[in-house]
C-alpha positions as a Python dict, from the first residue, in 0.01 Angstrom:
ca = {
    (1, 'M'): (0, 0, 0),
    (2, 'S'): (281, -92, 235),
    (3, 'F'): (380, -14, 590),
    (4, 'A'): (711, -27, 763),
    (5, 'P'): (864, -3, 1083),
    (6, 'S'): (851, 300, 1304),
    (7, 'M'): (599, 415, 1559),
    (8, 'R'): (515, 739, 1727),
    (9, 'V'): (269, 851, 1992),
    (10, 'F'): (2, 1110, 1929),
    (11, 'R'): (-105, 1252, 2262),
    (12, 'S'): (-392, 1475, 2151),
    (13, 'P'): (-691, 1436, 2390),
    (14, 'V'): (-924, 1461, 2092),
    (15, 'T'): (-745, 1177, 1915),
    (16, 'C'): (-744, 964, 2229),
    (17, 'Q'): (-1115, 1028, 2269),
    (18, 'M'): (-1165, 924, 1907),
    (19, 'A'): (-970, 602, 1967),
    (20, 'S'): (-1185, 529, 2271),
    (21, 'S'): (-1498, 592, 2067),
    (22, 'I'): (-1381, 357, 1792),
    (23, 'A'): (-1299, 86, 2043),
    (24, 'K'): (-1640, 119, 2210),
    (25, 'R'): (-1814, 95, 1872),
    (26, 'I'): (-1621, -219, 1783),
    (27, 'V'): (-1698, -386, 2116),
    (28, 'S'): (-2062, -283, 2126),
    (29, 'S'): (-2125, -388, 1769),
    (30, 'Q'): (-2033, -755, 1799),
    (31, 'T'): (-2312, -981, 1683),
    (32, 'P'): (-2347, -1349, 1779),
    (33, 'S'): (-2212, -1449, 1441),
    (34, 'G'): (-1901, -1239, 1489),
    (35, 'I'): (-1990, -996, 1212),
    (36, 'R'): (-1974, -631, 1311),
    (37, 'N'): (-2272, -417, 1222),
    (38, 'L'): (-2171, -59, 1291),
    (39, 'A'): (-2465, 120, 1132),
    (40, 'T'): (-2840, 93, 1119),
    (41, 'V'): (-2968, 209, 784),
    (42, 'S'): (-3300, 385, 809),
    (43, 'P'): (-3575, 293, 561),
    (44, 'V'): (-3604, 502, 247),
    (45, 'H'): (-3921, 707, 206),
    (46, 'A'): (-4060, 834, -122),
    (47, 'A'): (-4005, 1197, -18),
    (48, 'A'): (-3627, 1153, 25),
    (49, 'R'): (-3529, 1131, -342),
    (50, 'N'): (-3298, 1431, -384),
    (51, 'H'): (-2931, 1402, -294),
    (52, 'K'): (-2618, 1606, -348),
    (53, 'V'): (-2419, 1292, -434),
    (54, 'V'): (-2544, 954, -553),
    (55, 'V'): (-2293, 667, -542),
    (56, 'V'): (-2386, 369, -758),
    (57, 'G'): (-2212, 67, -606),
    (58, 'G'): (-2143, -54, -253),
    (59, 'G'): (-1821, -243, -314),
    (60, 'S'): (-1470, -137, -220),
    (61, 'A'): (-1486, 176, -435),
    (62, 'G'): (-1838, 277, -334),
    (63, 'L'): (-1783, 243, 40),
    (64, 'T'): (-1444, 412, 31),
    (65, 'V'): (-1570, 709, -171),
    (66, 'S'): (-1891, 758, 27),
    (67, 'H'): (-1710, 755, 360),
    (68, 'Q'): (-1438, 989, 238),
    (69, 'L'): (-1703, 1233, 117),
    (70, 'L'): (-1874, 1218, 456),
    (71, 'R'): (-1552, 1278, 639),
    (72, 'S'): (-1478, 1588, 432),
    (73, 'G'): (-1739, 1769, 639),
    (74, 'K'): (-1909, 1904, 327),
    (75, 'F'): (-2215, 1680, 348),
    (76, 'S'): (-2489, 1626, 604),
    (77, 'Q'): (-2739, 1351, 685),
    (78, 'D'): (-2885, 1185, 372),
    (79, 'E'): (-2707, 1420, 130),
    (80, 'I'): (-2508, 1120, 5),
    (81, 'A'): (-2691, 813, -123),
    (82, 'V'): (-2551, 468, -204),
    (83, 'V'): (-2733, 238, -448),
    (84, 'D'): (-2656, -135, -455),
    (85, 'P'): (-2881, -444, -475),
    (86, 'A'): (-2642, -674, -287),
    (87, 'S'): (-2704, -816, 58),
    (88, 'W'): (-2337, -883, 132),
    (89, 'H'): (-2010, -695, 100),
    (90, 'H'): (-1719, -925, 6),
    (91, 'Y'): (-1345, -892, 48),
    (92, 'Q'): (-1278, -1033, -299),
    (93, 'P'): (-894, -1031, -285),
    (94, 'G'): (-932, -1295, -15),
    (95, 'W'): (-1098, -1544, -250),
    (96, 'T'): (-752, -1639, -378),
    (97, 'L'): (-656, -1732, -23),
    (98, 'V'): (-976, -1934, 9),
    (99, 'G'): (-886, -2123, -308),
    (100, 'G'): (-546, -2200, -160),
    (101, 'G'): (-689, -2319, 170),
    (102, 'L'): (-557, -2023, 372),
    (103, 'K'): (-891, -1855, 456),
    (104, 'N'): (-1257, -1943, 508),
    (105, 'K'): (-1485, -1760, 269),
    (106, 'E'): (-1745, -1695, 539),
    (107, 'D'): (-1490, -1479, 722),
    (108, 'L'): (-1448, -1253, 420),
    (109, 'R'): (-1797, -1105, 394),
    (110, 'R'): (-2029, -891, 603),
    (111, 'P'): (-2383, -755, 559),
    (112, 'L'): (-2367, -459, 322),
    (113, 'A'): (-2613, -253, 524),
    (114, 'G'): (-2385, -292, 825),
    (115, 'C'): (-2099, -131, 633),
    (116, 'M'): (-2291, 194, 579),
    (117, 'D'): (-2242, 501, 793),
    (118, 'P'): (-2575, 608, 950),
    (119, 'K'): (-2549, 941, 766),
    (120, 'L'): (-2567, 764, 429),
    (121, 'R'): (-2898, 693, 255),
    (122, 'F'): (-2891, 334, 130),
    (123, 'Y'): (-3107, 218, -161),
    (124, 'N'): (-3091, -162, -167),
    (125, 'D'): (-3203, -191, -529),
    (126, 'K'): (-3074, -219, -886),
    (127, 'V'): (-3017, 74, -1118),
    (128, 'G'): (-3256, 74, -1410),
    (129, 'A'): (-3110, 357, -1620),
    (130, 'F'): (-2894, 669, -1612),
    (131, 'H'): (-3025, 1006, -1728),
    (132, 'P'): (-2714, 1227, -1723),
    (133, 'E'): (-2870, 1505, -1930),
    (134, 'E'): (-3135, 1552, -1660),
    (135, 'N'): (-2923, 1459, -1356),
    (136, 'F'): (-3121, 1164, -1226),
    (137, 'I'): (-3120, 785, -1224),
    (138, 'T'): (-3410, 543, -1213),
    (139, 'L'): (-3412, 228, -1006),
    (140, 'E'): (-3539, -104, -1134),
    (141, 'N'): (-3853, -56, -926),
    (142, 'G'): (-3925, 268, -1113),
    (143, 'D'): (-3818, 513, -842),
    (144, 'K'): (-3642, 829, -954),
    (145, 'I'): (-3337, 967, -769),
    (146, 'N'): (-3206, 1316, -845),
    (147, 'Y'): (-2843, 1412, -794),
    (148, 'E'): (-2602, 1701, -822),
    (149, 'Q'): (-2296, 1474, -852),
    (150, 'L'): (-2298, 1110, -965),
    (151, 'V'): (-2032, 851, -879),
    (152, 'V'): (-2054, 532, -1087),
    (153, 'V'): (-1861, 250, -919),
    (154, 'P'): (-2063, -74, -957),
    (155, 'G'): (-1762, -291, -1041),
    (156, 'F'): (-1801, -522, -1338),
    (157, 'K'): (-1948, -858, -1426),
    (158, 'V'): (-1780, -1197, -1405),
    (159, 'D'): (-1943, -1384, -1693),
    (160, 'L'): (-1934, -1758, -1619),
    (161, 'T'): (-2134, -1822, -1937),
    (162, 'S'): (-1849, -1684, -2150),
    (163, 'I'): (-1697, -2034, -2141),
    (164, 'K'): (-1927, -2302, -2280),
    (165, 'G'): (-2001, -2573, -2025),
    (166, 'L'): (-1835, -2391, -1736),
    (167, 'P'): (-2150, -2314, -1531),
    (168, 'E'): (-2254, -2680, -1548),
    (169, 'A'): (-1905, -2802, -1451),
    (170, 'L'): (-1884, -2562, -1159),
    (171, 'S'): (-2222, -2664, -1023),
    (172, 'D'): (-2135, -3036, -1046),
    (173, 'P'): (-1975, -3129, -710),
    (174, 'K'): (-1800, -3427, -871),
    (175, 'A'): (-1642, -3228, -1153),
    (176, 'P'): (-1281, -3118, -1077),
    (177, 'V'): (-1354, -2768, -1207),
    (178, 'S'): (-1340, -2451, -997),
    (179, 'T'): (-1283, -2076, -1005),
    (180, 'I'): (-1179, -1826, -738),
    (181, 'Y'): (-1378, -1554, -916),
    (182, 'S'): (-1703, -1655, -746),
    (183, 'Y'): (-1799, -1663, -380),
    (184, 'E'): (-2005, -1974, -446),
    (185, 'Y'): (-1721, -2173, -601),
    (186, 'C'): (-1395, -2030, -461),
    (187, 'D'): (-1371, -2297, -189),
    (188, 'K'): (-1423, -2570, -447),
    (189, 'A'): (-1068, -2494, -566),
    (190, 'I'): (-899, -2616, -249),
    (191, 'R'): (-1120, -2927, -239),
    (192, 'S'): (-1012, -3011, -595),
    (193, 'I'): (-647, -2943, -514),
    (194, 'E'): (-649, -3168, -208),
    (195, 'A'): (-836, -3443, -393),
    (196, 'L'): (-589, -3463, -683),
    (197, 'K'): (-320, -3727, -629),
    (198, 'S'): (-201, -3764, -988),
    (199, 'G'): (-275, -3630, -1333),
    (200, 'N'): (-282, -3295, -1511),
    (201, 'G'): (-357, -2970, -1328),
    (202, 'L'): (-468, -2704, -1575),
    (203, 'F'): (-492, -2335, -1481),
    (204, 'T'): (-622, -2071, -1723),
    (205, 'Q'): (-632, -1696, -1775),
    (206, 'P'): (-834, -1523, -2048),
    (207, 'S'): (-727, -1244, -2277),
    (208, 'G'): (-883, -910, -2195),
    (209, 'I'): (-948, -734, -1866),
    (210, 'V'): (-995, -930, -1543),
    (211, 'K'): (-1007, -842, -1176),
    (212, 'C'): (-646, -847, -1053),
    (213, 'A'): (-453, -982, -1349),
    (214, 'G'): (-223, -1182, -1123),
    (215, 'A'): (-494, -1379, -944),
    (216, 'P'): (-529, -1658, -1207),
    (217, 'Q'): (-174, -1772, -1140),
    (218, 'K'): (-178, -1703, -766),
    (219, 'V'): (-401, -2004, -709),
    (220, 'M'): (-177, -2211, -936),
    (221, 'W'): (129, -2136, -725),
    (222, 'L'): (-62, -2215, -406),
    (223, 'A'): (-163, -2550, -560),
    (224, 'W'): (198, -2611, -666),
    (225, 'D'): (311, -2548, -309),
    (226, 'S'): (47, -2783, -168),
    (227, 'W'): (135, -3066, -406),
    (228, 'R'): (509, -3014, -356),
    (229, 'R'): (477, -3036, 22),
    (230, 'A'): (266, -3352, -14),
    (231, 'G'): (533, -3514, -232),
    (232, 'L'): (304, -3516, -537),
    (233, 'Y'): (501, -3274, -752),
    (234, 'N'): (864, -3277, -854),
    (235, 'S'): (977, -3016, -1102),
    (236, 'N'): (1296, -3207, -1186),
    (237, 'S'): (1140, -3545, -1251),
    (238, 'A'): (945, -3675, -1548),
    (239, 'D'): (787, -3920, -1306),
    (240, 'S'): (615, -3647, -1105),
    (241, 'P'): (264, -3772, -1018),
    (242, 'I'): (113, -3432, -1104),
    (243, 'K'): (187, -3214, -1408),
    (244, 'I'): (99, -2842, -1410),
    (245, 'T'): (4, -2630, -1711),
    (246, 'F'): (-67, -2257, -1721),
    (247, 'A'): (-271, -2163, -2029),
    (248, 'T'): (-320, -1791, -2085),
    (249, 'G'): (-472, -1584, -2361),
    (250, 'L'): (-193, -1332, -2307),
    (251, 'P'): (155, -1339, -2465),
    (252, 'T'): (342, -1327, -2131),
    (253, 'M'): (305, -1429, -1768),
    (254, 'F'): (221, -1074, -1655),
    (255, 'G'): (156, -735, -1809),
    (256, 'V'): (452, -555, -1648),
    (257, 'P'): (785, -667, -1801),
    (258, 'K'): (985, -651, -1476),
    (259, 'Y'): (752, -885, -1289),
    (260, 'S'): (672, -1098, -1593),
    (261, 'A'): (1040, -1184, -1633),
    (262, 'K'): (1061, -1309, -1274),
    (263, 'L'): (739, -1510, -1305),
    (264, 'E'): (863, -1666, -1630),
    (265, 'E'): (1183, -1760, -1449),
    (266, 'L'): (982, -1925, -1171),
    (267, 'R'): (765, -2109, -1424),
    (268, 'K'): (1067, -2264, -1593),
    (269, 'E'): (1245, -2344, -1266),
    (270, 'R'): (937, -2523, -1134),
    (271, 'G'): (869, -2719, -1450),
    (272, 'V'): (530, -2560, -1523),
    (273, 'E'): (422, -2585, -1886),
    (274, 'G'): (326, -2252, -2041),
    (275, 'L'): (66, -2219, -2317),
    (276, 'F'): (50, -1858, -2437),
    (277, 'H'): (-217, -1709, -2664),
    (278, 'H'): (-450, -1990, -2553),
    (279, 'D'): (-800, -1865, -2462),
    (280, 'L'): (-1032, -2116, -2291),
    (281, 'V'): (-1364, -2130, -2479),
    (282, 'S'): (-1531, -2451, -2363),
    (283, 'V'): (-1527, -2732, -2107),
    (284, 'D'): (-1700, -3067, -2158),
    (285, 'S'): (-1810, -3342, -1923),
    (286, 'G'): (-1523, -3563, -2037),
    (287, 'N'): (-1270, -3333, -1868),
    (288, 'T'): (-1157, -3179, -2193),
    (289, 'A'): (-1077, -2809, -2228),
    (290, 'T'): (-1084, -2636, -2566),
    (291, 'F'): (-874, -2328, -2636),
    (292, 'A'): (-887, -2074, -2919),
    (293, 'R'): (-567, -1928, -3063),
    (294, 'P'): (-536, -1594, -3245),
    (295, 'D'): (-479, -1776, -3577),
    (296, 'G'): (-819, -1947, -3543),
    (297, 'E'): (-680, -2286, -3445),
    (298, 'K'): (-863, -2481, -3174),
    (299, 'V'): (-651, -2674, -2923),
    (300, 'T'): (-786, -2937, -2681),
    (301, 'R'): (-633, -3053, -2355),
    (302, 'K'): (-736, -3328, -2113),
    (303, 'F'): (-727, -3238, -1746),
    (304, 'D'): (-773, -3396, -1405),
    (305, 'L'): (-813, -3056, -1240),
    (306, 'L'): (-918, -2731, -1403),
    (307, 'H'): (-913, -2384, -1253),
    (308, 'A'): (-1096, -2165, -1503),
    (309, 'V'): (-1109, -1786, -1521),
    (310, 'P'): (-1404, -1655, -1726),
    (311, 'K'): (-1430, -1336, -1927),
    (312, 'M'): (-1524, -1018, -1743),
    (313, 'G'): (-1671, -686, -1847),
    (314, 'P'): (-1903, -397, -1765),
    (315, 'H'): (-2258, -447, -1642),
    (316, 'A'): (-2527, -407, -1908),
    (317, 'F'): (-2685, -104, -1737),
    (318, 'V'): (-2347, 74, -1766),
    (319, 'K'): (-2246, -61, -2107),
    (320, 'N'): (-2575, 42, -2267),
    (321, 'S'): (-2581, 389, -2113),
    (322, 'A'): (-2473, 730, -2237),
    (323, 'L'): (-2189, 722, -1983),
    (324, 'A'): (-1998, 438, -2151),
    (325, 'D'): (-1717, 441, -2404),
    (326, 'Q'): (-1703, 197, -2696),
    (327, 'A'): (-1581, -84, -2470),
    (328, 'G'): (-1866, -28, -2225),
    (329, 'Y'): (-1671, 132, -1940),
    (330, 'V'): (-1751, 469, -1782),
    (331, 'D'): (-1562, 716, -2002),
    (332, 'V'): (-1350, 922, -1760),
    (333, 'N'): (-1032, 1125, -1781),
    (334, 'Q'): (-752, 895, -1665),
    (335, 'E'): (-589, 1163, -1448),
    (336, 'T'): (-884, 1356, -1301),
    (337, 'L'): (-1137, 1065, -1296),
    (338, 'Q'): (-1408, 1303, -1422),
    (339, 'H'): (-1640, 1198, -1705),
    (340, 'K'): (-1524, 1336, -2038),
    (341, 'K'): (-1870, 1462, -2137),
    (342, 'Y'): (-2078, 1493, -1820),
    (343, 'H'): (-1866, 1689, -1575),
    (344, 'N'): (-2076, 1602, -1270),
    (345, 'V'): (-2019, 1229, -1327),
    (346, 'W'): (-1721, 1040, -1184),
    (347, 'S'): (-1591, 684, -1182),
    (348, 'I'): (-1309, 470, -1042),
    (349, 'G'): (-1244, 100, -991),
    (350, 'D'): (-1351, -184, -1217),
    (351, 'A'): (-1624, 11, -1400),
    (352, 'A'): (-1398, 299, -1507),
    (353, 'S'): (-1216, 321, -1840),
    (354, 'L'): (-880, 364, -1665),
    (355, 'P'): (-596, 176, -1842),
    (356, 'T'): (-453, 17, -1529),
    (357, 'S'): (-494, -312, -1345),
    (358, 'K'): (-826, -336, -1162),
    (359, 'T'): (-743, -406, -797),
    (360, 'A'): (-849, -296, -450),
    (361, 'A'): (-509, -129, -414),
    (362, 'A'): (-584, 89, -716),
    (363, 'I'): (-900, 211, -544),
    (364, 'T'): (-701, 331, -243),
    (365, 'A'): (-508, 562, -476),
    (366, 'Q'): (-801, 661, -698),
    (367, 'A'): (-1059, 743, -431),
    (368, 'P'): (-880, 1038, -264),
    (369, 'V'): (-817, 1198, -604),
    (370, 'M'): (-1177, 1155, -714),
    (371, 'V'): (-1318, 1285, -385),
    (372, 'R'): (-1089, 1587, -395),
    (373, 'N'): (-1190, 1670, -751),
    (374, 'L'): (-1560, 1613, -687),
    (375, 'I'): (-1550, 1859, -398),
    (376, 'R'): (-1359, 2107, -615),
    (377, 'A'): (-1633, 2073, -876),
    (378, 'T'): (-1897, 2167, -618),
    (379, 'Q'): (-1691, 2483, -556),
    (380, 'N'): (-1673, 2564, -930),
    (381, 'L'): (-1303, 2476, -944),
    (382, 'D'): (-1132, 2272, -1214),
    (383, 'P'): (-1028, 1914, -1129),
    (384, 'E'): (-661, 1841, -1074),
    (385, 'P'): (-479, 1569, -1274),
    (386, 'L'): (-342, 1379, -976),
    (387, 'Y'): (-391, 1007, -1049),
    (388, 'D'): (-91, 840, -1213),
    (389, 'G'): (-238, 492, -1258),
    (390, 'Y'): (-99, 341, -937),
    (391, 'T'): (-209, -14, -866),
    (392, 'S'): (-69, -315, -687),
    (393, 'C'): (-87, -693, -710),
    (394, 'P'): (62, -908, -432),
    (395, 'L'): (136, -1232, -619),
    (396, 'T'): (148, -1541, -399),
    (397, 'V'): (412, -1767, -553),
    (398, 'G'): (415, -2050, -298),
    (399, 'D'): (665, -2130, -23),
    (400, 'K'): (490, -1863, 188),
    (401, 'K'): (632, -1586, -28),
    (402, 'V'): (479, -1304, -231),
    (403, 'L'): (605, -1100, -524),
    (404, 'L'): (472, -751, -452),
    (405, 'A'): (403, -586, -788),
    (406, 'E'): (335, -212, -772),
    (407, 'F'): (315, -4, -1088),
    (408, 'K'): (146, 288, -1263),
    (409, 'Y'): (30, 375, -1613),
    (410, 'G'): (241, 219, -1886),
    (411, 'G'): (350, -69, -1665),
    (412, 'V'): (614, 148, -1498),
    (413, 'P'): (707, 11, -1152),
    (414, 'K'): (617, 237, -859),
    (415, 'E'): (739, 42, -560),
    (416, 'T'): (691, 152, -200),
    (417, 'F'): (971, -56, -49),
    (418, 'G'): (1187, -29, -359),
    (419, 'D'): (1182, 351, -365),
    (420, 'M'): (1232, 391, 10),
    (421, 'F'): (1470, 112, 99),
    (422, 'G'): (1614, -22, -225),
    (423, 'I'): (1433, -355, -193),
    (424, 'D'): (1369, -539, -520),
    (425, 'Q'): (999, -621, -501),
    (426, 'A'): (1030, -861, -793),
    (427, 'T'): (1206, -1092, -548),
    (428, 'P'): (944, -1295, -358),
    (429, 'R'): (962, -1232, 17),
    (430, 'R'): (800, -1385, 323),
    (431, 'A'): (725, -1043, 474),
    (432, 'F'): (510, -960, 171),
    (433, 'Y'): (329, -1291, 221),
    (434, 'H'): (222, -1181, 570),
    (435, 'L'): (100, -852, 423),
    (436, 'K'): (-116, -1038, 171),
    (437, 'K'): (-239, -1318, 396),
    (438, 'D'): (-277, -1144, 732),
    (439, 'F'): (-232, -768, 736),
    (440, 'F'): (-430, -653, 430),
    (441, 'P'): (-742, -861, 514),
    (442, 'W'): (-730, -737, 872),
    (443, 'V'): (-694, -374, 765),
    (444, 'Y'): (-977, -412, 515),
    (445, 'D'): (-1206, -576, 770),
    (446, 'R'): (-1135, -321, 1042),
    (447, 'K'): (-1095, -9, 834),
    (448, 'T'): (-1184, -6, 464),
    (449, 'A'): (-1557, -60, 493),
    (450, 'R'): (-1556, 241, 722),
    (451, 'N'): (-1297, 430, 516),
    (452, 'L'): (-933, 324, 524),
    (453, 'S'): (-805, 672, 433),
    (454, 'K'): (-941, 789, 767),
    (455, 'Y'): (-645, 604, 912),
    (456, 'L'): (-387, 655, 636),
    (457, 'D'): (-218, 979, 536),
    (458, 'R'): (-8, 903, 229),
    (459, 'K'): (171, 1240, 237),
    (460, 'S'): (301, 1210, 591),
    (461, 'G'): (337, 833, 580),
    (462, 'W'): (154, 769, 908),
    (463, 'F'): (-98, 491, 957),
    (464, 'R'): (-315, 521, 1264),
    (465, 'T'): (-427, 208, 1446),
    (466, 'D'): (-679, 155, 1722),
    (467, 'W'): (-396, 22, 1939),
    (468, 'T'): (-281, 189, 2258),
    (469, 'C'): (39, 162, 2455),
    (470, 'N'): (-7, -86, 2740),
    (471, 'N'): (194, 145, 2964),
    (472, 'C'): (75, 503, 2903),
    (473, 'Q'): (-249, 419, 2713),
    (474, 'T'): (-182, 666, 2432),
    (475, 'L'): (-277, 602, 2069),
    (476, 'V'): (-2, 439, 1864),
    (477, 'Y'): (92, 525, 1508),
    (478, 'W'): (278, 303, 1265),
    (479, 'S'): (487, 465, 997),
    (480, 'Y'): (613, 329, 667),
    (481, 'A'): (879, 604, 662),
    (482, 'Y'): (1176, 611, 895),
    (483, 'G'): (1209, 907, 1129),
    (484, 'S'): (1526, 1004, 1310),
    (485, 'D'): (1359, 969, 1651),
    (486, 'H'): (1140, 670, 1571),
    (487, 'Q'): (1363, 417, 1398),
    (488, 'M'): (1305, 65, 1523),
    (489, 'N'): (1597, -169, 1573),
    (490, 'M'): (1474, -421, 1318),
    (491, 'S'): (1481, -472, 943),
    (492, 'I'): (1195, -359, 723),
    (493, 'E'): (1089, -721, 664),
    (494, 'D'): (1093, -802, 1036),
    (495, 'A'): (883, -493, 1105),
    (496, 'V'): (624, -582, 842),
    (497, 'E'): (607, -940, 969),
    (498, 'F'): (568, -811, 1326),
    (499, 'A'): (285, -582, 1219),
    (500, 'A'): (111, -866, 1039),
    (501, 'K'): (144, -1119, 1319),
    (502, 'S'): (54, -871, 1591),
    (503, 'R'): (-297, -816, 1467),
    (504, 'F'): (-451, -1130, 1617),
    (505, 'N'): (-554, -978, 1951),
    (506, 'S'): (-898, -818, 1923),
    (507, 'S'): (-770, -515, 2111),
    (508, 'G'): (-453, -495, 1904),
    (509, 'P'): (-101, -611, 1981),
    (510, 'S'): (41, -583, 2329),
    (511, 'F'): (342, -354, 2316),
    (512, 'Q'): (468, -22, 2444),
    (513, 'C'): (497, 296, 2243),
    (514, 'F'): (835, 437, 2150),
    (515, 'V'): (829, 705, 2419),
    (516, 'C'): (777, 445, 2691),
    (517, 'V'): (1031, 210, 2538),
    (518, 'K'): (1291, 487, 2524),
    (519, 'Q'): (1215, 587, 2882),
    (520, 'R'): (1237, 225, 2996),
    (521, 'R'): (1566, 178, 2813),
    (522, 'A'): (1701, 503, 2956),
    (523, 'A'): (1605, 393, 3308),
    (524, 'K'): (1762, 53, 3249),
    (525, 'D'): (2079, 213, 3112),
    (526, 'K'): (2093, 443, 3414),
    (527, 'L'): (2054, 145, 3645),
    (528, 'Y'): (2321, -52, 3462),
    (529, 'N'): (2555, 248, 3466),
    (530, 'G'): (2491, 289, 3838),
    (531, 'L'): (2562, -76, 3905),
    (532, 'E'): (2874, -58, 3695),
    (533, 'E'): (2992, 249, 3887),
    (534, 'L'): (2916, 74, 4216),
    (535, 'Q'): (3104, -235, 4107),
    (536, 'T'): (3398, -24, 3998),
    (537, 'H'): (3392, 161, 4329),
    (538, 'R'): (3383, -167, 4524),
    (539, 'T'): (3666, -308, 4317),
    (540, 'E'): (3878, -2, 4381),
    (541, 'K'): (3805, -17, 4755),
    (542, 'H'): (3887, -387, 4761),
    (543, 'V'): (4217, -322, 4587),
    (544, 'D'): (4293, -49, 4841),
    (545, 'Y'): (4213, -292, 5124),
    (546, 'L'): (4440, -562, 4982),
    (547, 'Q'): (4722, -315, 4941),
    (548, 'W'): (4675, -193, 5301),
    (549, 'R'): (4660, -551, 5433),
    (550, 'D'): (4968, -663, 5249),
    (551, 'G'): (5155, -342, 5310),
}
């Protein structure tokens, strides 16, 4: 998801009133801790157990879907229910930034109940079992919830126990072992990185499916950058105090050939050792990591720092249900997102059987398709095959640059900036770094928990902000598509960087809309033209005077 440089003004009174309402809600909802709580979830009573839609999961997918369904206008109070046992909602893509010392983990979470629209019914409990033949689920406490449509989006499980000795090493504050795939331990990564002055830094990635396949090496490149700036790493010297190794269970650096080739080039340029087809299986207290190879061979490596990525997979209550395929994921059609057997069941995100990278960006493309098809199903219409597998992975590669990988099914690149402006997104850029570090977390915090698509229209290319012109007070739009009347006099990278850096003011950036800017420039041009005409007139008169005097 990418935005670029033009703006326009939308002067509808209704829209301005909406912007004012949003601003008032943001201001009035500030808590002493700085966490916004925009909704008060009413307690659930035993009588309220029938819902038109039940959404299992309150993560990125669950919140996005539930709010999009609400905004469709097809559902009323309590007709949509969300089931999730968590107390907190986390911005998980930010954990990489925490591991690299660029964010504080406390800033990347908020109370889950506070993310719910008041019209949603929230069950803060675990799912016990699915009963798709009878259209109900049971909670772990024994309660029964009936549904007409079921959305299964609980994410999937990060299994720390999949690597022998890893839980013990992570919980030991003295052990130089960390992982960014856990809220509890993601900040241990930066402490380990800063503490290492010499020795072997070992970074791993397992075979199989993980959340954001690029994240295991993102933290490695951030560590590389930190050590390089501190004078502890030299890629061209055998005497470098720190050595870096990337051990992956995969055969290449990345699953998409275009981006993998660039990452392999960076690995070699920076002197990072690559161990491919090496799956981490155990860690011992003597700082030794053991890897399994496909041929059955076991390989051991000593380390002074280890960043470990465990195996991941579906939750047991999904894997052991009638909804799952052989791998344990919700068995849905990869284009319509509808269950292959139970046509009133839907799934997207980490829990779905979709053969694409599992990222938050993928959810932004999947959710509108699923919501559209779910509503069509309630109208006895067939679902439309609209999802093409789009996903994105902004890979931090150090030096304050990001390689922005965007692709669809089959690993085929589908690049926003590449298609529109001819930019090669395999080339790391600083503008993309600001998107990853600043803009995306801000958008997620301000918008996604309350439905990002409310502000983004992919067809028209307009992204609505809560910002207003400081001159005419009208609502400002950003566009990632150039328009003949709205083209800004700056490059695409400058515009993206401006958008990212401008978000620090709580009320939005201080600037004028294009209409006011054009009017101001026109007035200035008129003034300059007038002054130029006056000067010309004076010059001519002066020449006439000199000629008269000397004549």
